[in-house]
C-alpha positions in Angstrom: 0.0 0.0 0.0 1.3 3.4 -1.0 0.3 6.9 0.2 -1.1 9.3 -2.4 -1.7 13.0 -1.9 -4.0 14.4 -4.6 -5.1 18.0 -5.2 -7.3 19.5 -7.9 -7.1 23.2 -8.9 -9.2 25.1 -6.6 -12.2 26.8 -8.3 -13.0 30.5 -7.9 -15.8 31.3 -5.6 -17.5 33.7 -8.1 -20.2 31.5 -9.5 -21.1 28.0 -10.5 -18.6 26.2 -12.7 -19.2 24.8 -16.1 -18.5 21.3 -17.4 -15.2 22.4 -18.9 -14.0 23.5 -15.4 -15.1 20.2 -14.0 -13.3 17.9 -16.5 -10.2 20.1 -16.3 -9.3 19.3 -12.7 -11.8 18.0 -10.2 -13.4 15.1 -12.0 -10.2 13.4 -13.3 -8.7 13.9 -9.8 -11.7 12.2 -8.3 -11.3 9.3 -10.8 -7.7 8.8 -9.8 -8.5 9.1 -6.1 -11.3 6.5 -6.3 -9.1 4.2 -8.3 -6.2 4.3 -5.8 -8.6 3.7 -2.9 -10.1 0.8 -4.8 -6.6 -0.7 -5.1 -6.1 -0.4 -1.3 -3.8 2.7 -1.2 -4.0 5.4 1.4 -5.3 8.6 -0.2 -5.7 12.2 0.8 -7.7 14.1 -1.8 -8.0 17.8 -1.1 -9.8 20.8 -2.8 -11.2 24.1 -1.7 -12.7 27.3 -3.0 -10.5 30.2 -4.1 -12.1 33.1 -2.3 -9.8 36.1 -2.4 -9.2 38.9 -4.9 -11.3 41.1 -7.1 -13.5 38.3 -8.6 -15.0 37.7 -5.2 -15.4 41.4 -4.4 -17.2 42.1 -7.7 -19.4 39.0 -7.5 -20.5 40.0 -4.0 -21.2 43.6 -5.0 -23.3 42.3 -7.9 -25.2 40.1 -5.5 -25.6 43.0 -3.1 -24.0 41.1 -0.2 -20.9 41.5 2.1 -18.1 39.6 0.5 -17.6 37.3 3.5 -21.3 36.4 3.4 -21.2 35.9 -0.3 -18.2 33.6 -0.1 -19.8 31.5 2.7 -22.9 31.0 0.6 -21.1 30.2 -2.6 -18.9 27.7 -0.8 -22.0 25.9 0.3 -23.3 25.9 -3.3 -20.1 24.6 -4.7 -19.8 21.9 -2.0 -23.4 20.7 -2.8 -22.6 20.5 -6.5 -19.3 18.6 -5.9 -21.3 16.2 -3.7 -23.8 15.9 -6.5 -21.2 14.9 -9.0 -19.8 12.4 -6.5 -16.4 14.1 -6.0 -14.9 12.2 -3.1 -12.8 14.9 -1.4 -11.4 14.1 2.0 -11.9 17.7 2.7 -13.3 20.7 0.6 -11.8 23.7 2.2 -11.8 27.5 1.9 -8.8 29.7 1.1 -10.3 32.3 3.5 -9.7 29.9 6.4 -7.7 30.8 9.5 -5.3 28.0 8.6 -4.5 29.5 5.2 -4.2 33.0 6.6 -1.6 31.9 9.1 0.3 29.7 6.6 0.4 32.3 3.9 1.8 34.9 6.3 4.3 32.3 7.5 5.6 31.6 4.0 5.9 35.3 3.3 8.0 35.7 6.5 10.3 32.8 5.5 10.7 34.1 2.0 11.6 37.5 3.4 14.2 35.9 5.7 15.7 34.2 2.7 16.0 37.4 0.8 13.5 36.4 -1.8 11.0 39.3 -1.2 11.7 42.7 -2.6 9.7 45.9 -1.9 9.1 47.7 -5.2 7.6 51.1 -5.9 5.8 50.6 -9.1 3.3 52.3 -11.4 -0.1 50.7 -11.4 -3.2 51.4 -13.4 -5.9 53.4 -11.5 -9.4 53.7 -12.8 -10.9 57.1 -12.2 -14.4 55.8 -13.0 -14.1 53.0 -10.4 -12.1 55.0 -7.9 -9.6 52.2 -7.3 -6.4 50.6 -8.4 -7.2 47.8 -10.9 -5.6 44.3 -10.3 -4.0 43.0 -13.5 -6.7 40.6 -14.3 -9.3 43.4 -14.2 -7.7 45.3 -17.0 -8.7 43.9 -20.4 -7.5 44.7 -23.8 -6.0 43.2 -27.0 -3.1 40.8 -26.6 0.0 42.1 -28.3 1.1 38.5 -29.0 -1.9 36.9 -30.6 -4.5 39.7 -31.0 -7.1 38.2 -28.7 -9.3 41.1 -27.8 -10.3 39.9 -24.3 -6.8 39.4 -22.9 -6.3 40.1 -19.2 -3.6 42.3 -17.7 -1.8 39.3 -16.1 -2.2 36.7 -18.8 -3.8 36.0 -22.2 -6.0 33.0 -21.8 -5.9 32.4 -25.5 -2.1 32.0 -26.0 -1.2 31.8 -22.2 1.5 34.5 -22.6 2.3 36.3 -19.3 1.5 40.0 -19.6 1.7 43.3 -17.8 -1.3 45.6 -18.0 0.8 48.1 -19.9 1.4 45.5 -22.6 -2.3 45.5 -23.6 -3.5 47.4 -26.6 -6.5 49.6 -26.0 -6.8 48.7 -22.2 -10.1 49.2 -20.4 -11.5 48.5 -16.9 -13.1 45.0 -16.7 -15.3 46.4 -13.9 -16.9 49.4 -15.6 -15.5 49.2 -19.2 -14.1 52.7 -18.7 -11.0 53.7 -20.6 -10.4 56.6 -18.2 -7.3 55.0 -16.8 -4.2 56.5 -15.4 -0.9 55.2 -13.9 -0.1 56.0 -10.3 2.6 55.0 -7.9 2.1 52.4 -5.2 4.4 50.0 -3.2 4.2 46.2 -3.5 6.1 43.1 -2.5 7.6 41.0 -5.2 8.7 37.3 -5.0 12.1 37.2 -6.6 11.4 34.2 -8.8 14.2 35.1 -11.1 16.7 34.1 -8.3 15.2 30.7 -8.3 15.3 30.2 -12.1 18.1 27.6 -12.2 16.8 25.7 -9.3 13.3 25.5 -10.8 14.8 24.6 -14.2 16.7 21.7 -12.7 13.6 20.5 -10.8 11.4 20.6 -13.9 14.1 18.8 -15.9 14.1 16.0 -13.4 10.4 15.3 -14.0 10.9 13.2 -17.1 7.5 11.5 -16.8 5.4 14.7 -16.8 3.0 15.2 -19.7 4.4 17.2 -22.6 1.7 19.8 -22.1 2.8 20.5 -18.6 6.6 20.7 -19.3 6.2 22.7 -22.5 4.2 25.4 -20.7 6.5 25.5 -17.7 9.7 25.8 -19.9 8.0 28.4 -22.0 7.5 30.6 -19.0 10.9 29.8 -17.7 12.9 30.5 -20.8 10.9 32.7 -23.2 12.1 36.3 -23.7 13.8 37.6 -20.6 13.0 34.3 -18.8 11.3 33.9 -15.5 10.3 37.3 -14.0 9.8 38.4 -10.5 6.1 38.3 -9.5 4.1 40.8 -7.4 2.5 39.1 -4.5 0.5 41.9 -2.9 -2.5 44.0 -4.0 -4.4 47.1 -3.1 -7.6 45.4 -2.1 -9.9 45.2 0.9 -10.6 41.5 0.7 -7.8 39.0 1.2 -5.1 37.9 3.6 -3.5 40.9 5.3 0.2 41.3 4.5 2.4 40.2 7.4 5.8 38.6 8.1 4.6 35.6 9.9 2.8 37.1 12.9 4.4 40.5 12.7 3.2 43.6 10.8 5.0 44.5 7.6 5.9 48.2 7.7 4.7 50.0 4.6 2.3 47.3 3.7 -0.6 48.4 5.9 -4.0 48.0 4.2 -2.7 45.7 1.5 -3.4 42.0 1.0 -1.5 39.1 -0.5 -2.2 38.5 -4.2 -4.7 35.6 -4.7 -2.2 33.7 -6.8 0.2 33.7 -3.8 -2.2 32.4 -1.2 -4.4 30.1 -3.3 -1.9 27.3 -3.9 -0.9 27.5 -0.2 -4.5 26.6 0.6 -3.6 23.0 -0.7 -1.5 22.7 2.4 -3.8 24.7 4.7 -6.7 22.5 3.6 -5.1 19.5 5.2 -5.0 21.5 8.5 -8.7 22.3 8.0 -9.3 18.6 7.5 -7.5 17.7 10.7 -9.5 20.3 12.7 -12.8 19.2 11.2 -12.2 15.5 11.9 -10.7 15.9 15.4 -7.2 15.0 14.3 -3.9 16.4 15.4 -1.3 18.6 13.7 0.9 15.6 13.2 -1.9 13.9 11.3 -1.9 16.5 8.5 1.8 17.2 8.6 2.6 13.6 7.7 1.1 14.4 4.3 2.9 17.7 3.7 6.2 17.8 5.6 9.0 15.5 4.6 10.5 15.8 8.2 7.1 14.6 9.6 6.5 11.5 7.5 5.7 12.9 4.0 8.9 11.6 2.4 7.0 8.4 1.3 4.0 10.4 -0.2 3.4 10.7 -3.9 1.8 14.0 -4.7 -0.2 14.5 -7.9 -1.9 17.7 -9.0 -4.7 18.1 -11.5 -5.4 21.3 -13.4 -6.2 23.0 -16.7 -3.3 24.2 -18.8 -3.9 27.8 -17.9 -3.0 27.0 -14.3 0.3 25.2 -15.1 2.7 28.2 -14.8 1.7 29.0 -11.3 2.0 25.3 -10.2 5.2 24.6 -11.9 7.0 27.9 -11.1 5.4 30.3 -8.5 4.1 27.7 -6.0 7.3 25.6 -6.1 9.4 28.9 -5.8 7.4 29.6 -2.6 8.0 26.1 -1.2 11.6 25.9 -2.2 12.4 29.4 -1.2 11.0 29.0 2.3 13.9 26.6 3.1 11.5 24.3 4.9 10.9 20.6 4.2 7.5 20.9 2.5 6.4 18.3 0.0 6.8 19.2 -3.6 4.5 17.9 -6.4 5.7 14.7 -8.0 3.4 14.7 -11.0 1.2 17.3 -12.7 -1.6 16.1 -14.9 -2.7 19.0 -17.0 -5.6 19.3 -19.4 -6.5 21.2 -22.5 -9.8 23.0 -23.0 -13.2 21.4 -23.4 -15.1 23.5 -26.0 -18.9 23.7 -26.3 -20.7 23.0 -29.5 -18.5 25.0 -31.9 -17.4 27.6 -29.4 -15.9 27.9 -25.9 -17.4 27.2 -22.5 -17.2 30.5 -20.7 -18.1 31.3 -17.1 -17.9 35.1 -17.7 -20.2 34.9 -20.7 -22.4 32.1 -19.3 -21.9 29.9 -22.3 -22.3 26.1 -22.1 -23.7 23.7 -19.6 -23.0 24.5 -15.9 -22.8 21.9 -13.1 -26.2 22.7 -11.6 -27.9 22.6 -15.0 -26.3 19.3 -15.8 -27.6 17.7 -12.6 -31.1 19.1 -13.2 -31.5 17.1 -16.5 -29.5 13.9 -15.9 -27.8 12.0 -13.0 -24.1 12.6 -12.5 -22.9 9.3 -13.9 -24.1 10.2 -17.4 -21.9 13.3 -17.3 -19.0 11.7 -15.5 -18.8 9.0 -18.2 -18.9 11.3 -21.2 -16.6 13.9 -19.7 -13.9 11.4 -18.7 -14.1 9.3 -21.8 -13.7 12.5 -23.8 -11.2 14.2 -21.5 -9.1 16.9 -23.3 -5.7 15.3 -22.6 -3.7 15.6 -25.8 -5.7 18.4 -27.5 -8.8 20.4 -26.9 -12.0 18.4 -27.0 -15.5 19.5 -28.0 -18.9 18.7 -26.4 -21.8 18.3 -28.8 -25.2 17.0 -27.9 -25.1 14.5 -30.7 -21.9 12.9 -29.4 -23.2 13.0 -25.8 -26.4 11.2 -26.8 -24.5 8.6 -28.8 -21.9 7.9 -26.1 -24.5 7.5 -23.3 -26.8 5.3 -25.4 -24.1 3.0 -26.8 -21.6 2.8 -23.9 -23.8 3.0 -20.8 -27.2 1.8 -22.0 -26.5 -0.7 -24.8 -23.3 -2.2 -23.4 -23.2 -2.0 -19.6 -26.9 -1.5 -18.7 -28.0 -4.1 -21.2 -25.7 -6.7 -19.8 -26.9 -6.2 -16.3 -30.6 -6.2 -17.4 -30.3 -9.4 -19.6 -28.5 -11.4 -17.0 -30.6 -10.6 -13.9 -33.9 -10.8 -15.7 -33.1 -14.1 -17.4 -31.9 -15.6 -14.1 -35.0 -14.5 -12.3 -37.2 -16.1 -15.0 -35.4 -19.4 -15.1 -33.7 -19.9 -11.7 -35.2 -17.3 -9.4 -33.5 -14.4 -7.6 -30.4 -16.3 -6.4 -27.1 -17.4 -7.9 -27.9 -20.8 -9.6 -25.9 -23.9 -8.8 -24.7 -26.5 -11.3 -22.4 -26.9 -14.3 -18.7 -26.4 -14.6 -16.7 -23.9 -16.6 -15.4 -25.0 -20.0 -13.1 -23.7 -22.7 -15.3 -20.7 -23.5 -15.2 -19.5 -19.9 -11.4 -20.2 -19.6 -10.9 -18.0 -22.7 -13.1 -15.3 -21.2 -11.1 -15.2 -18.0 -7.9 -14.9 -20.0 -9.3 -12.2 -22.2 -10.6 -10.2 -19.2 -7.3 -10.6 -17.4 -5.4 -9.1 -20.3 -7.9 -6.3 -20.6 -7.9 -5.7 -16.8 -4.1 -5.3 -16.8 -4.4 -2.8 -19.6 -7.0 -0.9 -17.7 -4.9 -0.8 -14.5 -1.9 0.3 -16.6 -3.8 3.3 -18.1 -5.2 4.2 -14.7 -1.8 4.1 -13.0 -0.4 6.3 -15.7 -3.5 8.7 -15.5 -4.3 8.1 -19.1 -8.0 9.0 -18.7 -9.4 8.4 -22.2 -7.4 5.2 -22.7 -8.6 4.0 -19.3 -12.2 4.6 -20.3 -11.8 2.8 -23.5 -10.2 -0.2 -21.7 -13.0 -0.3 -19.2 -15.6 -0.2 -22.0 -13.8 -3.1 -23.7 -14.1 -5.1 -20.5 -17.9 -4.5 -20.6 -18.0 -5.5 -24.2 -16.2 -8.8 -23.5 -19.0 -9.8 -21.2 -21.7 -9.0 -23.8 -19.8 -10.9 -26.4 -19.6 -13.9 -24.1 -23.3 -13.7 -23.3 -24.1 -13.5 -27.0 -21.8 -16.4 -27.8 -22.8 -18.7 -24.9 -26.6 -17.8 -25.4 -27.7 -19.2 -22.0 -31.4 -18.7 -23.0 -30.8 -21.3 -25.8 -28.5 -23.5 -23.7 -31.2 -23.7 -21.0 -33.5 -25.6 -23.3 -31.0 -28.5 -23.8 -28.6 -28.2 -20.8 -30.0 -26.3 -17.8 -26.9 -27.0 -15.7 -24.5 -25.4 -18.2 -26.9 -22.4 -18.5 -26.8 -22.1 -14.7 -23.0 -22.0 -14.8 -23.0 -19.3 -17.6 -25.5 -17.2 -15.6 -23.6 -17.7 -12.4 -20.4 -16.4 -14.1 -22.3 -13.5 -15.6 -23.8 -12.5 -12.2 -20.3 -12.5 -10.7 -19.2 -10.4 -13.6 -21.7 -7.8 -12.7 -20.0 -7.5 -9.3 -16.6 -7.2 -11.0 -18.0 -4.6 -13.3 -19.3 -2.6 -10.4 -15.9 -2.6 -8.7 -14.0 -1.7 -11.9 -16.4 1.0 -12.9 -16.7 2.7 -9.6 -14.0 5.4 -10.4 -16.0 6.4 -13.5 -19.6 5.9 -12.5 -19.8 5.5 -8.7 -23.6 5.8 -8.4 -24.3 3.1 -10.9 -21.5 1.0 -9.3 -23.3 1.2 -5.9 -26.6 0.2 -7.5 -25.0 -2.8 -9.1 -23.4 -3.9 -5.9 -26.7 -3.4 -4.1 -28.5 -5.4 -6.7 -26.0 -8.2 -6.2 -26.6 -7.9 -2.5 -22.9 -7.6 -1.7 -20.5 -5.3 0.0 -17.5 -7.1 -1.4 -15.6 -4.4 -3.2 -12.2 -6.0 -3.3 -10.2 -5.3 -6.4 -10.5 -8.3 -8.8 -6.8 -8.8 -9.3 -7.3 -12.6 -9.7 -10.3 -12.8 -12.0 -10.6 -16.6 -11.7 -11.5 -16.2 -8.0 -13.3 -12.9 -8.4 -15.8 -14.6 -10.7 -16.7 -17.0 -8.0 -17.2 -14.4 -5.2 -21.0 -14.8 -5.2 -21.6 -18.4 -4.2 -24.5 -20.7 -5.2 -27.7 -19.6 -3.5 -26.6 -16.0 -3.0 -29.7 -13.8 -3.3 -29.8 -10.8 -5.6 -32.5 -8.5 -7.0 -33.1 -7.2 -10.5 -32.2 -3.5 -10.6 -34.2 -0.8 -12.2 -32.8 0.4 -15.5 -29.2 1.5 -14.9 -29.1 4.0 -17.8 -32.1 5.3 -19.7 -31.4 6.1 -23.3 -31.4 9.8 -24.4 -34.1 10.3 -27.0 -33.8 12.6 -30.0 -36.5 14.9 -28.6 -34.5 15.3 -25.3 -31.3 16.0 -27.2 -33.0 18.6 -29.4 -34.7 20.2 -26.4 -31.4 20.5 -24.5 -29.5 21.8 -27.5 -32.0 24.5 -27.9 -32.2 25.3 -24.2 -28.4 25.7 -23.8 -27.8 27.5 -27.1 -27.9 30.9 -25.5 -26.2 32.3 -22.4 -26.9 31.7 -18.8 -28.8 34.6 -17.2 
């Protein structure tokens, strides 16, 4: 048994996330966590809401609520939706927690002691119409690199190039749209990332197993142009973690807060502290996951995120950890994803385009979405959601292959043998060949899951389902029963046991359907079927079962057309 620490990129608090956000971090992280638990490993799976910065302030103002109240309410909404999608976090925390406040201030103090914090008098954009300094991401304009007309002042989400607000062509306030902007002087703290460039480069070079998408983005930021630049870590805002050196005030930084991109990744660590407090555990219990001097030296740490988050997790957050000089756990593997597009365009939270998590659960159970999103995960390139593809995948994979197998086996057994596993008959060459085929397919499935190859794992799982259907079609127990009831009993006994095996193997992808299959088979035996020969005899003769309701209902053409029309516009 190994120990695995898993984090998924923490979602902004300002609104409900769309399906592109879900498949870009949280859902594949949950897949991996569920798989590892199923294999008997010890897992700590953490996520939280990202609650600081201007996005939270603006969303709260739009809702007419104090920002702290708004964040508390939206945390509850996001928690309920993550539960609805079956995301199995050990803890879902908040970046506004006391733990994250203390830890962020602690890191800042350590970085200052190491000479990696510099106080800089800089010129910053001030919006006269808004009466405030504008954070980089709330200045919009045209990207000088690719021409995208909605680039932000910190980064162009189209080409991922790091920007300064003054780089933008025709800049405007993202709050009011005003172009009445001027540059004023203000003081801020900068993390001297440039001093860490060689150390970060060596660390990234050592990660030879990382996805090409991850390393290419990291090295681009590390080496392009002037190379890795120092990064401002404070902002002129009301809402955020107050700037301190550990527990001490920071002269000259009164009224300022830490930049959200400094404190948000630190919440991964703080979230473990929140978990310990919430579950009555000790400081040592969470530190064994995060400090190599407290037991985390045998932990494998995997992060999941969309490609736009890669620079901060491969450079800024590691610079914070390494620069502190303390023995914190560094990430071992970063699984990054491209974008999921929506029906010929982009999913967009700001523009309300696409299907959002709450809307998805309103029209279909979570497993329908989980299966499609994971089996079409945007790993090697951007992927696209279309209603036609969604309908076809659900109907063919879930209803025709898996659901049909469960229904045919249980209903036939009930009609011929009653609702219990039938006795009689012995396995023959056909069954021996099936076990060998399934064993080969299972090893492939495990290999893809271990390597976090999500689409390949989904395809391997589907092929395991297909093998059962092909056996059933070839063995034809309904025909065999007429001439040789004992052999038919053996075939159905094997198939009933295969339902339990399918439930266990499918649980990472479709946990609700898996639980229903196990319940129907009247078993709590969820042991991983490493030895299929014995796994296919786990339910003994006479073991009672029930015929389940339809596992997956097919999506009709009328439903598909209705949903395509309903979600063609923008979310109000």
